C-alpha positions as CSV (number, residue, x, y, z in Angstrom):
1,M,-11.8,54.6,72.9
2,D,-12.4,57.1,70.1
3,L,-15.0,59.8,70.8
4,L,-14.1,62.0,67.8
5,R,-16.7,60.7,65.4
6,W,-19.5,61.1,67.9
7,M,-18.3,64.5,68.9
8,Q,-18.2,65.7,65.3
9,Q,-21.6,64.3,64.6
10,W,-23.1,66.4,67.4
11,D,-20.8,69.5,66.8
12,M,-19.0,69.0,70.2
13,V,-15.5,69.8,69.0
14,P,-14.5,73.3,70.0
15,E,-12.9,75.6,67.4
16,K,-9.3,76.9,67.6
17,G,-8.9,79.3,70.5
18,E,-12.2,78.2,72.2
19,V,-12.5,76.8,75.7
20,V,-14.4,73.7,77.0
21,L,-15.2,73.4,80.7
22,C,-15.1,69.8,81.9
23,A,-17.2,68.9,84.9
24,V,-14.8,66.8,87.1
25,S,-15.9,65.1,90.3
26,G,-12.6,63.1,90.6
27,G,-14.4,59.8,89.8
28,R,-13.4,57.4,87.0
29,D,-15.8,58.7,84.3
30,S,-15.0,62.4,84.7
31,M,-11.3,61.8,85.0
32,C,-11.4,59.8,81.8
33,L,-13.3,62.6,80.0
34,L,-10.9,65.3,81.3
35,H,-7.9,63.3,80.1
36,Y,-9.4,62.6,76.7
37,L,-10.3,66.2,76.1
38,H,-6.9,67.4,77.3
39,S,-5.2,65.0,75.0
40,L,-7.4,66.0,72.0
41,A,-7.0,69.8,72.6
42,P,-3.6,70.3,71.0
43,A,-4.7,68.9,67.6
44,Y,-7.6,71.3,67.4
45,G,-6.2,74.3,69.2
46,F,-8.8,74.5,72.0
47,T,-8.2,74.7,75.8
48,V,-9.7,72.5,78.5
49,A,-10.6,73.8,81.9
50,A,-11.8,71.7,84.9
51,G,-14.8,72.6,87.1
52,H,-15.2,70.8,90.4
53,F,-18.2,71.3,92.7
54,N,-17.7,70.3,96.3
55,H,-21.1,69.1,97.7
56,Q,-19.8,68.9,101.3
57,M,-21.8,65.7,101.7
58,R,-19.0,63.3,102.6
59,A,-16.0,63.3,104.9
60,E,-13.7,62.9,101.9
61,A,-15.2,65.7,99.9
62,D,-12.3,68.1,100.5
63,A,-9.8,65.4,99.7
64,D,-11.5,64.8,96.4
65,E,-11.3,68.5,95.6
66,N,-7.6,68.6,96.4
67,F,-7.1,65.4,94.3
68,V,-8.6,67.1,91.2
69,R,-6.8,70.4,91.9
70,T,-3.4,68.5,92.0
71,F,-4.1,66.5,88.9
72,C,-4.9,69.7,87.0
73,A,-1.9,71.6,88.4
74,E,0.5,68.9,87.2
75,R,-0.9,69.3,83.7
76,N,-1.4,73.1,83.6
77,I,-5.2,72.6,83.3
78,P,-7.1,75.7,84.6
79,F,-9.1,74.6,87.7
80,Y,-12.2,76.2,89.1
81,T,-14.1,75.1,92.1
82,A,-17.0,76.1,94.5
83,A,-18.6,74.5,97.5
84,A,-22.0,74.6,99.2
85,P,-23.6,72.6,102.0
86,V,-26.1,70.5,100.0
87,Y,-27.9,69.0,103.0
88,D,-28.6,72.5,104.4
89,K,-29.7,73.8,101.1
90,A,-32.0,70.8,100.5
91,E,-33.8,71.7,103.8
92,E,-33.9,75.4,103.0
93,W,-35.3,74.8,99.5
94,N,-37.5,72.0,100.5
95,L,-36.1,69.7,97.8
96,S,-34.5,66.3,97.8
97,V,-30.8,66.0,98.4
98,E,-30.3,64.6,94.8
99,E,-32.2,67.5,93.1
100,T,-30.5,70.1,95.3
101,G,-27.0,68.8,94.5
102,R,-27.8,68.6,90.8
103,R,-29.2,72.2,90.8
104,L,-26.2,73.7,92.7
105,R,-23.7,71.8,90.5
106,Y,-25.3,73.0,87.2
107,E,-25.6,76.5,88.5
108,F,-21.8,76.5,89.3
109,L,-20.9,75.0,85.9
110,S,-23.1,77.5,84.0
111,R,-21.8,80.5,86.0
112,T,-18.2,79.4,85.6
113,G,-18.6,78.6,81.9
114,S,-19.9,82.2,81.4
115,E,-17.1,83.7,83.4
116,I,-14.4,82.0,81.4
117,G,-16.2,82.3,78.1
118,A,-16.4,78.5,77.6
119,R,-17.9,77.4,74.2
120,Y,-19.0,74.1,75.8
121,I,-19.5,72.5,79.2
122,A,-18.8,68.8,79.1
123,T,-20.2,66.3,81.5
124,A,-19.2,62.6,81.8
125,H,-22.6,61.0,81.4
126,H,-22.0,57.7,79.5
127,G,-24.0,54.9,77.9
128,L,-25.0,53.2,81.2
129,D,-26.1,56.5,82.7
130,N,-28.3,57.1,79.7
131,A,-29.8,53.5,79.8
132,E,-30.5,53.8,83.5
133,T,-32.2,57.1,83.1
134,V,-34.5,55.7,80.4
135,L,-35.4,52.7,82.7
136,L,-35.9,54.8,85.8
137,N,-38.1,57.2,84.0
138,L,-40.1,54.3,82.6
139,L,-40.6,52.9,86.2
140,R,-41.8,56.4,87.3
141,G,-44.4,56.4,84.6
142,T,-42.9,59.2,82.5
143,G,-44.0,60.3,79.1
144,T,-41.9,60.1,76.0
145,E,-39.9,63.1,77.1
146,G,-38.4,61.0,79.8
147,L,-37.9,58.0,77.6
148,G,-35.6,60.1,75.4
149,G,-33.0,59.7,78.0
150,I,-30.1,62.2,78.4
151,P,-29.7,64.5,75.4
152,P,-26.2,64.5,73.7
153,V,-26.4,68.3,73.6
154,R,-28.5,70.8,75.6
155,G,-27.5,74.4,75.1
156,K,-23.8,74.7,76.1
157,F,-23.8,71.3,77.8
158,I,-22.3,68.4,75.8
159,R,-22.0,64.6,76.6
160,P,-19.0,63.2,74.7
161,L,-19.2,59.9,76.5
162,L,-22.9,59.3,76.0
163,Q,-22.4,56.3,73.6
164,T,-19.4,54.9,75.5
165,S,-19.7,51.8,77.6
166,R,-18.4,51.5,81.2
167,A,-16.0,48.8,80.0
168,E,-14.5,51.2,77.4
169,I,-14.0,53.9,80.1
170,E,-12.4,51.4,82.4
171,A,-10.0,50.2,79.7
172,Y,-9.1,53.7,78.7
173,C,-8.3,54.6,82.4
174,A,-6.2,51.4,82.7
175,E,-4.3,52.0,79.5
176,H,-3.4,55.6,80.3
177,R,-3.0,55.0,84.1
178,I,-5.5,57.7,85.0
179,P,-5.9,58.0,88.7
180,F,-9.4,58.6,90.2
181,V,-11.3,58.5,93.5
182,E,-14.1,56.3,94.5
183,D,-17.3,57.9,95.7
184,S,-18.6,56.0,98.8
185,T,-22.2,57.0,98.1
186,N,-22.1,55.0,94.8
187,R,-22.6,51.9,97.0
188,D,-25.5,53.4,99.0
189,T,-28.6,51.5,97.9
190,H,-30.8,54.2,99.6
191,Y,-30.6,55.9,96.2
192,A,-32.8,54.5,93.4
193,R,-30.2,54.6,90.7
194,N,-27.7,52.7,92.9
195,R,-30.3,50.0,93.6
196,L,-30.9,49.7,89.9
197,R,-27.3,49.6,89.0
198,L,-26.1,47.2,91.8
199,E,-29.1,44.9,92.2
200,L,-31.5,45.0,89.2
201,W,-29.2,45.6,86.3
202,P,-27.2,42.4,86.5
203,Q,-30.5,40.5,86.4
204,L,-31.7,42.4,83.4
205,E,-28.5,41.7,81.5
206,T,-29.2,37.9,81.8
207,I,-32.2,38.6,79.5
208,N,-30.3,41.0,77.2
209,S,-26.6,41.2,77.5
210,N,-26.6,44.3,75.3
211,L,-29.2,46.1,77.4
212,T,-27.2,49.4,77.6
213,A,-26.9,49.7,73.8
214,A,-30.6,48.6,73.3
215,L,-31.9,51.3,75.6
216,G,-29.6,53.8,74.0
217,R,-31.1,53.1,70.6
218,T,-34.6,53.4,72.0
219,A,-33.7,56.7,73.5
220,A,-32.3,58.0,70.2
221,I,-35.5,57.1,68.4
222,V,-37.7,58.6,71.0
223,R,-35.7,61.8,71.0
224,A,-36.0,62.3,67.3
225,E,-39.8,61.7,67.5
226,N,-40.0,64.1,70.4
227,D,-38.2,66.8,68.5
228,Y,-40.7,66.5,65.6
229,L,-43.8,66.6,67.8
230,D,-42.3,69.5,69.9
231,A,-41.9,71.4,66.6
232,L,-45.5,70.8,65.7
233,A,-46.6,71.9,69.2
234,G,-44.4,75.0,69.1
235,E,-46.1,76.2,66.0
236,K,-49.3,76.5,67.9
237,L,-47.8,78.7,70.6
238,P,-46.9,82.4,70.6
239,A,-43.3,83.0,69.5
240,E,-42.4,84.3,73.0
241,G,-43.8,84.8,76.4
242,T,-45.5,82.4,78.8
243,A,-49.1,82.9,78.0
244,V,-51.4,81.2,75.5
245,S,-55.1,81.3,74.8
246,L,-57.3,78.5,76.1
247,A,-58.9,78.3,72.7
248,A,-55.5,77.4,71.1
249,L,-54.9,74.7,73.7
250,R,-58.4,73.2,73.4
251,Q,-58.3,73.1,69.7
252,A,-55.0,71.3,69.6
253,P,-54.8,67.4,69.5
254,E,-54.3,66.1,73.1
255,V,-50.9,64.7,72.2
256,L,-49.8,68.2,71.2
257,R,-51.7,69.9,74.0
258,R,-49.5,68.2,76.6
259,R,-46.4,69.3,74.7
260,M,-47.6,72.9,74.4
261,L,-47.9,73.0,78.2
262,R,-44.5,71.6,78.7
263,L,-42.9,74.0,76.2
264,L,-44.5,76.9,78.0
265,L,-43.2,75.6,81.4
266,H,-39.7,75.3,79.9
267,R,-39.8,79.0,79.2
268,L,-39.8,79.7,83.0
269,P,-36.6,80.1,84.9
270,T,-37.5,77.2,87.3
271,G,-36.7,73.5,87.6
272,K,-38.6,71.0,85.5
273,K,-37.3,67.8,87.0
274,D,-40.1,67.4,89.6
275,V,-43.0,68.1,87.3
276,S,-44.8,64.7,87.1
277,A,-47.5,63.2,85.0
278,A,-50.0,64.1,87.8
279,H,-49.0,67.8,87.4
280,I,-49.6,67.6,83.6
281,A,-53.0,66.0,84.2
282,A,-53.9,68.8,86.6
283,M,-52.8,71.4,84.0
284,L,-55.1,69.7,81.4
285,E,-57.9,69.8,83.9
286,L,-57.4,73.5,84.5
287,V,-57.5,74.0,80.7
288,E,-61.0,72.4,80.6
289,K,-62.2,74.3,83.6
290,G,-60.9,77.6,82.3
291,R,-60.4,79.4,85.5
292,G,-58.3,79.1,88.7
293,T,-54.7,78.7,89.7
294,L,-52.3,75.8,90.0
295,T,-49.0,75.6,91.8
296,L,-46.1,73.4,90.5
297,P,-42.7,72.5,92.0
298,D,-40.0,75.1,92.3
299,G,-42.3,78.0,92.5
300,A,-44.0,77.7,89.1
301,R,-47.6,78.9,89.0
302,I,-50.3,78.7,86.4
303,T,-53.3,81.0,86.3
304,C,-56.4,80.7,84.1
305,A,-58.5,83.8,83.6
306,E,-60.4,85.6,80.8
307,G,-59.6,82.9,78.2
308,T,-55.8,82.9,78.8
309,M,-53.5,80.5,80.6
310,T,-50.5,82.2,82.0
311,F,-47.3,80.6,83.4
312,S,-45.4,82.6,86.0
313,V,-43.0,82.2,89.0
314,A,-44.6,82.6,92.4
315,Q,-43.3,85.2,94.8
316,A,-40.6,84.0,97.1
317,A,-41.5,83.5,100.7
318,P,-40.0,86.0,103.2
319,P,-36.6,85.0,104.7
320,E,-36.2,83.6,108.2
321,Q,-36.0,86.4,110.9
322,A,-35.5,86.7,114.6
323,L,-38.6,87.5,116.8
324,H,-38.4,90.1,119.6
325,T,-40.8,91.3,122.3
326,G,-43.7,93.2,120.9
327,E,-44.9,93.4,117.3
328,N,-43.0,91.6,114.4
329,H,-43.9,91.8,110.8
330,W,-43.3,88.8,108.5
331,G,-44.9,88.7,105.0
332,D,-48.6,89.4,105.4
333,F,-48.6,88.6,109.1
334,L,-48.2,90.3,112.4
335,L,-46.7,88.2,115.2
336,T,-47.0,89.7,118.7
337,V,-44.6,88.2,121.3
338,S,-45.2,88.8,125.0
339,G,-41.7,88.3,126.2
340,E,-38.0,87.8,125.1
341,V,-36.5,84.4,124.5
342,E,-33.2,83.6,122.8
343,G,-33.4,81.7,119.6
344,L,-37.0,82.5,118.7
345,T,-37.5,82.9,114.9
346,V,-40.1,82.8,112.2
347,R,-39.7,81.3,108.8
348,S,-41.6,79.3,106.1
349,W,-42.1,75.6,106.6
350,R,-39.5,72.9,105.8
351,R,-40.0,69.3,104.7
352,N,-39.0,67.7,108.1
353,D,-40.9,70.1,110.3
354,R,-43.2,68.5,113.0
355,L,-45.4,70.0,115.6
356,D,-46.5,68.5,119.0
357,V,-50.2,67.8,119.0
358,E,-52.6,66.2,121.5
359,N,-51.9,62.6,120.3
360,G,-48.1,63.0,119.8
361,S,-46.7,64.9,116.8
362,R,-47.7,65.5,113.2
363,S,-45.7,66.7,110.2
364,L,-46.6,70.2,109.0
365,K,-47.3,68.7,105.6
366,R,-50.0,66.4,107.1
367,L,-51.4,69.4,109.1
368,F,-51.6,71.4,105.9
369,L,-53.4,68.6,104.1
370,D,-55.9,68.1,106.9
371,R,-56.8,71.8,106.9
372,G,-57.0,71.9,103.1
373,I,-54.2,74.4,102.7
374,S,-52.9,74.2,99.2
375,P,-49.2,74.0,98.2
376,L,-49.6,77.5,96.7
377,H,-50.1,79.1,100.1
378,R,-48.0,76.9,102.4
379,D,-44.6,78.7,101.9
380,F,-46.2,82.0,103.0
381,L,-47.6,80.8,106.3
382,P,-45.4,81.7,109.3
383,V,-43.8,78.9,111.3
384,V,-42.5,80.0,114.7
385,C,-39.4,78.1,115.8
386,L,-37.3,77.9,119.0
387,R,-33.7,77.2,118.2
388,G,-34.7,75.9,114.8
389,E,-37.5,73.5,115.9
390,A,-41.0,74.3,114.8
391,K,-43.3,75.3,117.7
392,G,-46.3,76.8,116.1
393,V,-47.8,77.6,112.7
394,Y,-50.6,79.8,111.3
395,L,-53.3,77.5,110.0
396,Q,-56.5,79.5,109.9
397,E,-58.1,82.9,110.6
398,N,-59.0,83.7,114.3
399,S,-56.5,81.0,115.6
400,S,-55.8,81.2,119.3
401,P,-52.5,82.5,120.6
402,F,-50.1,79.7,121.7
403,T,-47.6,79.7,124.5
404,L,-43.9,78.6,124.9
405,E,-42.6,77.5,128.3
406,T,-39.1,78.8,129.1
407,N,-37.0,78.3,132.2
408,S,-38.1,81.7,133.6
409,E,-41.5,82.6,132.0
410,T,-44.3,81.7,129.7
411,I,-44.2,83.4,126.3
412,T,-47.4,84.1,124.5
413,I,-47.4,84.4,120.7
414,T,-50.3,85.7,118.6
415,I,-50.4,85.5,114.8
416,T,-52.8,87.6,112.8
417,R,-53.0,88.2,109.0
418,E,-52.5,91.9,108.1
419,N,-53.4,91.8,104.4
420,I,-56.1,89.4,103.3
421,Q,-56.2,88.9,99.5
422,E,-58.7,86.9,97.6
423,D,-57.1,84.2,95.5
424,T,-58.9,81.3,93.8
425,D,-56.7,78.2,94.0
426,N,-57.3,74.8,92.5
427,G,-53.9,73.4,93.4
């Protein structure tokens, strides 16, 4: 396995004295990459460090961390690690477990890379990962941006294995007797990528045995064309900022208009992964309408007014807080509690929240939809909880107080809005 030509083509080889931080989970692919870079380093005078993020999702997570730590200690490779409870964070952020883990992992790598002055941050995405990404994005109905697959270089992040096959990685590990750990979740077909890899991919290879390489070539072609079209779209945008005139958007060809919107969205410090074709369609509709607001995943917000479309980040919802007897202030709301009960809190809604209703229980998301409450406002509506379980939510003006039965008394809770602000919302 020789990665040098590919790395030189994409300017991935660090200069003498520089540092590359290698993301290492302990699995075969990342251990292969760490070993290769560590072996290459003496010839070019750079240093390799390892970064391991503990997702705390599996019983063996701590053992995996210790495995990587020991491997690095035996070879004098600087080792950095961090941990976070991904399941808890996913609930708190109202995101999928996969997206939460990815975000936490990349935040750790970026932060660590900056702290140690790393020239590059290397991840172990390989040819099959790239091909699977292209196919998954196609199945989701993505545009050409998704069909470009995984970029070889994105800022400080580099993918030295991106043109390497799984067979080459396995052969390299066997030849150099590189130890690695098996991630039990890789066999869990609950995840779409695992279903694709374990069930669908072998069938597709009966049609084209070189499917991985073929999709890799397609991705490379699409990426080059995307870069060209993005450059054309960028010429029609202001050099900086997150606002553009509606006239500039309307005058641009539709194929560039979509890209102009995406490029503006990329200027925000928010995630882009969950922005779908439906969101882009809603953005285009807002351009034609010329007024109103639209909310997007991860707190992004678009406002149209006075001939300008502006992209911004919505204000964060207030944090969870305990409720006590009497008046409590949370965001724009006043919550009045008639008595004291342990474990009574108020917070914004979470994906798995449900409320008891006359005919059983309903998810808060369904209740919001039924009442016509847009995603823009949902995070700012108070949800009253007892020991973490949702018991009541503010859904409309002049709503009646609700009660909680405890072992000793009945607690009455009244929610009123303190500050009513007009806000046109088309989301």
